C-alpha positions as CSV (number, residue, x, y, z in Angstrom):
1,M,98.0,-90.5,-213.9
2,T,99.8,-93.5,-214.2
3,I,103.9,-92.9,-214.0
4,S,106.3,-95.6,-214.4
5,N,110.3,-94.6,-214.1
6,L,113.5,-96.3,-214.4
7,E,115.1,-97.2,-211.5
8,E,118.1,-98.6,-210.1
9,I,117.5,-102.0,-208.2
10,E,119.5,-104.5,-206.1
11,C,118.6,-107.7,-206.4
12,P,118.4,-110.1,-202.9
13,N,121.5,-112.0,-204.5
14,G,123.1,-108.6,-204.5
15,H,123.5,-108.2,-208.6
16,V,122.4,-104.4,-209.5
17,F,120.4,-103.9,-212.4
18,E,117.8,-101.2,-213.6
19,A,113.4,-102.0,-214.1
20,E,110.6,-99.9,-214.8
21,L,108.7,-99.6,-211.7
22,L,105.2,-97.7,-211.0
23,S,105.7,-95.0,-208.9
24,A,102.2,-93.3,-209.5
25,I,98.8,-95.6,-210.0
26,S,95.4,-93.7,-211.3
27,V,92.8,-96.3,-211.0
28,S,90.7,-93.8,-212.8
29,D,92.9,-94.2,-215.4
30,N,93.4,-98.0,-215.4
31,P,90.8,-100.1,-213.2
32,K,92.9,-103.2,-213.6
33,L,96.0,-102.0,-211.9
34,K,93.9,-102.4,-208.5
35,N,93.7,-106.2,-209.5
36,L,97.1,-106.7,-209.9
37,L,97.8,-104.7,-206.8
38,I,95.9,-106.5,-205.0
39,D,97.3,-109.8,-206.8
40,E,100.8,-108.7,-205.9
41,E,102.1,-108.1,-209.2
42,I,102.6,-104.4,-209.3
43,N,106.6,-104.2,-209.3
44,L,107.5,-107.6,-209.8
45,V,111.1,-107.6,-211.1
46,S,113.4,-110.4,-212.5
47,C,117.2,-110.3,-212.0
48,P,118.4,-110.8,-215.0
49,E,122.1,-112.0,-213.6
50,C,120.3,-115.2,-211.2
51,G,116.8,-114.9,-212.4
52,K,115.5,-114.0,-208.8
53,V,111.8,-112.7,-209.1
54,F,111.0,-110.5,-206.1
55,Y,108.9,-107.3,-205.3
56,A,111.3,-104.2,-205.8
57,E,109.8,-101.8,-203.4
58,C,109.7,-98.0,-203.9
59,F,107.4,-95.1,-203.3
60,I,103.7,-95.2,-204.5
61,L,101.3,-92.5,-205.1
62,Y,98.0,-94.5,-205.2
63,H,94.9,-92.5,-206.4
64,D,91.3,-93.4,-206.5
65,S,89.1,-90.6,-207.2
66,K,85.6,-92.7,-207.3
67,N,86.4,-94.4,-203.5
68,E,88.2,-90.9,-202.5
69,L,91.6,-92.7,-201.7
70,I,94.8,-90.9,-202.3
71,A,97.7,-92.9,-200.5
72,F,101.3,-91.8,-200.0
73,V,102.9,-95.5,-200.1
74,Y,106.5,-95.4,-198.7
75,P,108.8,-98.4,-198.4
76,L,108.3,-100.5,-195.2
77,S,111.7,-99.4,-194.2
78,F,110.8,-95.5,-193.7
79,Q,108.4,-96.0,-191.0
80,N,111.0,-95.1,-188.3
81,Q,111.0,-91.9,-190.2
82,A,107.0,-91.5,-189.8
83,V,107.2,-87.8,-188.5
84,Q,109.3,-86.7,-190.9
85,Y,107.7,-88.5,-194.1
86,K,104.3,-86.9,-192.9
87,I,105.2,-83.7,-192.9
88,K,106.7,-84.3,-196.6
89,M,103.5,-85.9,-197.7
90,R,101.6,-83.2,-196.5
91,K,103.7,-80.4,-198.2
92,E,103.9,-82.4,-201.7
93,F,100.1,-83.0,-201.1
94,E,99.7,-79.3,-200.5
95,L,101.8,-78.4,-204.0
96,A,100.2,-80.8,-205.9
97,L,96.8,-79.4,-204.8
98,E,98.0,-76.0,-206.4
99,N,97.9,-77.7,-210.1
100,F,94.3,-78.6,-209.9
101,E,91.8,-76.9,-211.8
102,E,89.0,-75.8,-209.6
103,K,86.8,-78.4,-210.5
104,Q,89.4,-81.4,-210.2
105,K,90.3,-80.5,-206.4
106,I,90.3,-82.9,-204.0
107,N,89.0,-82.5,-201.1
108,Y,89.8,-85.6,-198.9
109,E,92.5,-85.6,-196.6
110,P,95.9,-88.3,-198.0
111,L,96.6,-91.4,-196.1
112,M,100.3,-92.0,-195.6
113,L,101.4,-96.0,-195.5
114,F,104.2,-97.7,-195.0
115,G,104.9,-100.8,-197.4
116,I,102.6,-102.2,-200.2
117,E,101.3,-104.9,-197.8
118,D,99.3,-101.7,-196.1
119,L,97.6,-100.7,-199.1
120,V,96.8,-104.6,-200.2
121,L,95.0,-105.2,-196.4
122,L,93.1,-101.9,-197.1
123,L,91.6,-102.5,-200.2
124,L,90.8,-106.1,-199.4
125,S,88.9,-104.9,-196.1
126,E,87.3,-102.3,-198.3
127,Q,86.2,-105.0,-201.1
128,D,84.9,-106.7,-198.3
129,I,82.6,-104.0,-197.3
130,E,81.7,-103.2,-201.0
131,D,80.1,-106.8,-201.2
132,E,78.4,-106.3,-198.3
133,E,76.8,-103.1,-199.8
134,A,75.9,-104.8,-202.9
135,V,74.5,-107.4,-201.0
136,L,72.2,-104.8,-199.0
137,K,71.4,-103.1,-202.4
138,C,69.8,-106.2,-203.5
139,L,67.9,-106.8,-200.3
140,A,66.2,-103.5,-199.8
141,S,63.5,-103.5,-202.2
142,K,62.4,-106.9,-199.9
143,L,63.4,-105.6,-196.8
144,L,61.6,-102.2,-197.4
145,L,64.8,-100.3,-197.1
146,D,65.7,-97.1,-198.9
147,T,69.6,-96.6,-198.8
148,A,71.5,-93.3,-198.5
149,D,75.4,-92.9,-199.2
150,I,77.7,-90.9,-197.5
151,A,81.1,-89.9,-199.1
152,P,83.9,-93.1,-199.1
153,S,86.5,-90.8,-197.3
154,L,84.1,-90.2,-194.2
155,A,83.2,-94.1,-194.4
156,R,87.0,-95.2,-194.6
157,K,87.8,-92.7,-191.3
158,L,85.0,-93.7,-189.2
159,K,85.3,-97.3,-190.5
160,I,81.9,-98.0,-191.7
161,P,79.9,-99.0,-194.6
162,K,79.3,-95.9,-197.3
163,I,75.9,-97.5,-198.3
164,L,73.9,-97.0,-194.9
165,P,70.1,-98.2,-194.6
166,F,67.3,-96.9,-193.9
167,P,63.3,-98.1,-193.0
168,R,61.4,-97.0,-196.1
169,G,59.7,-93.7,-195.6
170,G,61.2,-93.2,-192.5
171,K,63.8,-89.9,-191.1
172,K,67.2,-90.4,-192.6
173,L,68.3,-87.7,-190.7
174,E,67.7,-89.4,-187.3
175,A,70.4,-91.9,-185.6
176,K,67.0,-94.0,-184.5
177,S,66.0,-94.8,-188.2
178,L,69.4,-95.8,-189.0
179,I,69.5,-98.2,-186.2
180,S,66.4,-99.4,-186.8
181,G,67.5,-100.1,-190.5
182,L,70.6,-101.8,-189.3
183,R,68.7,-103.9,-187.0
184,I,66.4,-104.9,-190.2
185,L,69.2,-105.8,-192.3
186,I,71.3,-107.7,-190.1
187,E,67.5,-109.8,-188.3
188,H,67.8,-111.0,-192.4
189,N,71.5,-111.2,-193.0
190,S,73.8,-111.6,-189.7
191,N,76.5,-112.4,-191.5
192,L,77.2,-109.1,-192.9
193,L,79.9,-108.5,-190.0
194,H,80.5,-104.6,-191.2
195,Y,77.1,-103.5,-191.0
196,V,76.9,-105.9,-187.6
197,E,79.7,-104.0,-186.2
198,F,78.5,-100.4,-186.9
199,L,75.3,-101.4,-185.5
200,K,76.8,-102.1,-182.4
201,K,78.8,-98.8,-182.5
202,I,76.4,-96.9,-183.4
203,S,73.5,-98.4,-180.8
204,E,76.3,-97.5,-178.1
205,H,77.6,-93.8,-179.4
206,E,74.9,-92.4,-181.0
207,T,76.8,-89.3,-181.5
208,I,78.4,-90.8,-184.1
209,F,75.5,-89.9,-186.3
210,E,76.4,-86.6,-186.1
211,D,79.4,-87.4,-187.9
212,I,77.5,-88.3,-191.0
213,K,74.0,-86.7,-191.0
214,D,75.7,-83.7,-192.9
215,D,76.8,-85.4,-195.3
216,I,74.1,-88.6,-196.2
217,N,72.3,-88.1,-199.5
């Protein structure tokens, strides 16, 4: 659910006024809000006294159910109270879960961020990964690769792409098969930097595969 509230704001020049600010963003309800946020057009206000245009910082709850992302974004100035706000976030998250129907239950952990810039950087990084995943999908048939998905929240936690390449007809539940698929992909296109980094990571630590194999589908 996307929610806005009337808030009292002080502009950089000291003028106090009220403005409508978004405090909860649901990308499922309004996908355009994601782009507005990335373009830094969310909660931009203009002071009626001096005309100064600025970002009005406030708490934002960001939810993208498709990508399994729920972020509690606190003002940057709260960062020195991170421990207290982590406890607060956990309590509020658990309270919110009690109001969900069983089929709507969220089974992934929330993120705590400080400052809207951290959320924007996260979204831009994931957008880069999604671009690389789109390239994999386009090349899969040509390179005789199958693809398999893992949960977006797990991919985010491990900092890897959520769409994985395997040689066609290979065994998907083997680390060596995944490494082989990654090598085939990167030999064809070495500009897929997130896949290059993942290949390096899993080649050095095959145990990473244990973290994802039960989630592959």
